N, C-alpha and C positions, 0 to 999 in steps of 0.2 A: 727152639734150636738146641742142638747138642754142642755144649761149650766145654772146652778144656782150658785149664789154667796151668801155666808153667811158672813156677815161683821157686822160693827158697824154703819150701815147707818142711824139708827133712833136716834142716840145720837145727842143732840143739840150742835154740834161742827162742825165748818167749815171744819177742816181737815178730820174728820171722814166721812162727807158727800162727799167731793170732791174726796177723795181717792177711795171711792166706785164708784163714777161716772167715774173716769178715768179708773179704772180697767174694768168696764162694757164696756166702749167705746173700749178699746184695744181688749178685747175678741170678741166683736161684729164686729170689723174690720176684723177679721179672717173668717167671714162668719157664725159664730154661732148665734143661737137665745139665748139671755141672759136675765135672770130675777133675781131679788133680793129676797132672802128668809130670814126669821127671825129664831132665835134660841129660845129654851125654857131656861130661866134662871135656874141655879142650886142652890142648897143650899150653903150658904156661908161657905166655908171650915174653916175659922178662927172664927167660931161662938163662940168658947169657951171663947175668950177674947174680943168679938166684943162689948158687952155692956159696958165693962169697958173702952175700947179704945174710943168708941163713946162718953161716958160721959166726958173723959179727953179732947177730941177734942172740944166738945160743951162748956165745961167750959173755955177752953183757948180762944175760939172764943168770948164768952161772955165777958171775961176779956178784950180782945183787943178792943171789941166794946165799952165798958164803958170807957176805958182809951183814946179812940180816940177823935178827935175834933168833934164838932157838925156837921161840913160839911162832915166829913168822915162817921159819923153815918147816916146822911141823905142819903148819896150816897149808903150805904149798904142797907138801907130800900128800896131805889129806885131799887137797883139791884134785891132784892127779889121779888118786885112787877112786875118787867119786865120779869121774867122768862117765864110767860105764853105768853107774846107778842113774845118773842124769839121763843118759840115753834110753834106759829102760822106762823111766817116767814119761819121756816123750813118746816112745813107741806105744806105750799103753793108751795114748790119746790119739793115735793114728785113725781109729774109727770115726772120730769127730770130723775128719776131713775125707772120710771114705777111702783111706789108703790102707794098703797092706805093707808087710815088711819088705817085699820085693819091689823094685822100681817098676813103674808103669809108664810106657812111652806113648807118644802120639799115635792116635788110631785113625786120624783123618776126619775130625769132627767138622761141624759147620763153621765153628770159629775157634781160634786159639787166642787167649789173652795172656800176654807176658807181663808179669808184675804181681805185686808191687815189690818193694825192697830194692836192694842194690843189684838188680838183675843185669844192668848194663855195665857193672863194674868189672870189665873184662881184663884188667891188668892185675887181678889178684894173684899173688904168688903161691896159690894153693892148688894141689893136684885135684881137689874135689870140685874146682870151678874152672880155673884157667880161662883161655879164650874160647868160651863155649859158644859156638856158632848159633845154636838153636835159641839161646837167650837173646841174641841180637837179630833174630828173625830168619836165620838160615834154616834150610831143610824143612820148611813149614809144610805140613800135610793137610792143613785145614783150608777151607774155602775162603776164610777171611782171617786176617791177622791184625790184632791191635795190641797196644800196651796200655797199662793203667798205672799211673804214679810210679813209673820206673825211675831208678836213680843210677848215676854213674859212680856214686861213692867218691873214692879218691882217684879214679881214672880221669885223666885230663887229655885234652887234644894234644898238648905238648908231649905227654907220655906216649900216646898212640903214635905220634910222628917219630919219636925217638926210637921206638921198637918196630917201626915200619908197618903198623897195623891200622893207620888212619884210613887209607883207601879201602881196605877190606871191611872195616867197621862201617864206613859210610855206605858202601854198596849193600851190605846186609840190612842196615837200618832202613834203606829205601824200599825194602820189601813190605814194610808195614802199611796197612791201609789207613791207620790212624795211630798217632803217637801221643801218649800222655806221660808226663814226667811229674816228679813231686817237689823239685827244688829249682832255684834259679841257676845253679851251676849246671844241672842236667839240661835245662832249657837252652842255655847258651852253647853247650856242647853240641846239641842236635843242630842248632842254627849253623854253627861253624862247620860241622862235618857234612851236613846234608843240604843246607840251604832251605831247611823246612822250619816252619813256625809251629812247634808243638803246643798242645794244650797243657795246662798245669793243674793238677789236682792234689788233694791231700791224701795222706796215708789211709788205707782202708779202715784202720782202727778208729781214726778220727771221724771218718765219714759214716761208719756203721753204728751199731747199737749194742756191742758186746757187753757193756757195763750194765745193761738192763736185764741180762740173763741170769739164771740161777747157776751159781758155780759151787764147787765143793767148799764147804765152810772151813775155817781154821779156828784153832783153839788157842789164841794168843790175845793178850791184853796189854795196853799201854806200851807200845813199842814204836820205834823209829825204823823204817825200812831203808836199808842202804842198797840201792839197786845199781849194780855195775859189774863189769867183767872182773874175774878173779885177779886180785893183786894190782888192779889198775889205779886205785887211789894211792896217792903219795903218802909218805909217813906223816907229813904235816897235815894233810887233809884228814887222815884217820884220827889224828890227835884232836883236831878241831871238832870232828863229828862226835867222837866219844865224849869229849868234854861237854858239848851242847846237850847230848842225850842225858848225861848225868845231872846237869843242872835242871833239866825238865822232868827228871824222874822216869826216864824211859829206857827200856831194854833196846839194844840194837840188834836187828835181825838182818843178815845179808841175804840177798836174793840175786839170781843170775850168775853169781860167782862168789866164792869164799873170800872173806876179808879178814885178815888176822886181828884187826882191832875190834871186830864185832863180837857180841856175846853169843850169838847163835847164827846158824846158817840153815836155810830151808832149801831142800832139793825137790820141791814140789813139781808136779807136772803142769802143763799149760792150762789144765782144767781148774787150777787152784790159785794161780798167781794173782788174778784180779781180786780174789778174796783177801789176799795179803795186802794188796794196794788199798782196798776199801777200808780195811781194819786199822791201817797205820795212822798214828797221830800226825806224822809228817814223814816226808820222803826226801832223801838226798840221792841224786842220780847223776851219772855221767854218760847216759845213753839217750839216743833219740827216742826210742820207744818208752823208756822210763819216764820221760817228760809227758808223752802222750797218755800213758796209763794214769799218771797223777792228775792230768787235766780232765780226762773224761770221768774220773771217779771223784773229782772235787776235793783233792787232798792238797794241803800246803806242801810245797816242794822247793828245793834248790837245785839248779842245774849247774854242775861243774863244767866249765868251758876251758879248753886248753888250746892255745895257739900252737902252730907247728914249730915255732922257735922255742917254745917253753917246755916241750915234752922231753923226757929222758929216753934213752934207748929202750926199746921194748914197749914203750907207751905210744899211743896213737892220737894225733890231734883230732879233736872233734868239733872245733869251733865253727867250721863252715856249715855243716848240716844242723848243728844245734841252734846257731843264731838265726838261720833261715827259718827254722821251725818256731822259735820263740817270737820272731818278728811277725809271723803269720798269726800267732795267738795273741799278739800285743802283750807279751810277757817278757820283754827284754830285761826288765828289772829283776828277773829270777836268776840271771846268769851270774855265777860267782867265778871270778878269775883268780882269787887268792883265798886261802883257807880262812883268813880273818873275816871275810865277808859272809861266810855261811850262816852264822847265827843271826846277824842283822837282817839278811834277806828273808830268812824263814819267818820272821815276825811281820813282814809286810803282807797286807791283805791281798786277796786275789778276787777279781771280778769274774766269778764263774758264770754269771748270767750272760756276760758278753761272750765268753767262750762257747756256751751253749748256742747262742744266736749265730755265731760264726760257723759252728758245726752244722747247724740246720741249713744255712745257705750253701755250704760246701756239699752237704749230702744231696741237696737238690741238683747241684751242678753235676755231681758224680752220677746220679741216677739218669740224668738227661743224656750224659755222654754215653753211658752204657746202653741205654735204650736206642739211641741213634746209631750206634756202631755195632750193635748186635741184632739189628733188625733183619728179619728173614727176607 
C-alpha cells in the first residue's frame, strides 16, 4: 500500500522528529511505501483570550529576565539567537524522513496515519497548529484513515466545551477507521467525545529500534546530560543538578534547550542526539521523550515532574504525561518532585531487562495493529 503519515515532524524537537522516523520505519518494514505529509494549521480556537494570555506570559517572562542574573540573561539571549541554527540542524536531517524544505500535503494515498505525538492537542495557542482539522481526521483524501499513539496533550473535554469545539472535534474524530492513543487522558477524552473505545499504544520510539542504529558519534567524556526545554528548569533545580554533577566529577551538557547552569550546550541534529544519550553517565530530564531516550539507551535518569499548581508563569506542568509514561515503564520511583530528591533518585538501580521485555511486548502489539489496519 501507499501510506502517508501526518505528524509533527517539522517541529524543532528531537522527540517529534524521532517518533516520526520510528513510525515511518515500522510501517515501511511491513512492505508499504511510506511518505510524510504536512497539515494546514487551523485558526487558534482560544483566540478570544489569546492576546491577554500572551501579554501576561510575555510580561512574566520579561520580569523573570530582568530579575535574573547577568549570566542567565546572556544565556537567554544566546538561546534566542541559536534558534535559527537549531532549525538548520533539523533541516539538514529532513532527508532521513524523505522530506524537502517545502511542505508536502496529502496526495490521496491508500491510507493516512495520523500520529504520533500531540496531534490531537487542538487547543494549542500557536499559529503553527491551532485547531487543525486534518490532524483530527478532517478533509482526509486517503481510502483509509487511522491514528497511532495520538495524544491530546493538555487539551481537555472541558476546554473543548468552553471554546465550543467539542461537537466539531467529535464529528471529525468519528471519521477514523481506527483510533490509537498513547495515554490514559487521551483514551478517556475519545470515550467522552465520541463514545468510542480506542486502543492504546506506546510512543513509536519505545516501540521501534532506533537505539540499535548507527548514529553520528560525539566527542565528549564523563558528562551528565540535562535534557529539557530552554530555561524550564527552576533555579533550585539547576543548583541541585550542578552540585550533583560536581560531586560526581561530571561536566553538564544541556540538550534540547540552553540551561544557564550547565557547562555546555549541544545544538546537534536529530542524527546525533541518541549518541549524546548513550554516552552520558546519567541524565536529568523534564520531558516525555527525554525519559524514553534514557530508557531505550539504558542510562540512569531522573525525571522532573511538576504539578499544575506548582509551576511558575511561563512554565508548563508535565505531571500527567510523565507519570503516565513512568507508570507504563514501572519506573515511578524515577520521578523527582523536589530538587532535593534528584541526587538520591539517580543512585537507585533500574531494571532495564524489564523495560526491554515491556518494549518487546508493546512492539508486537504495535506491529499487529499496523498490520490489521493497513491491510490492503
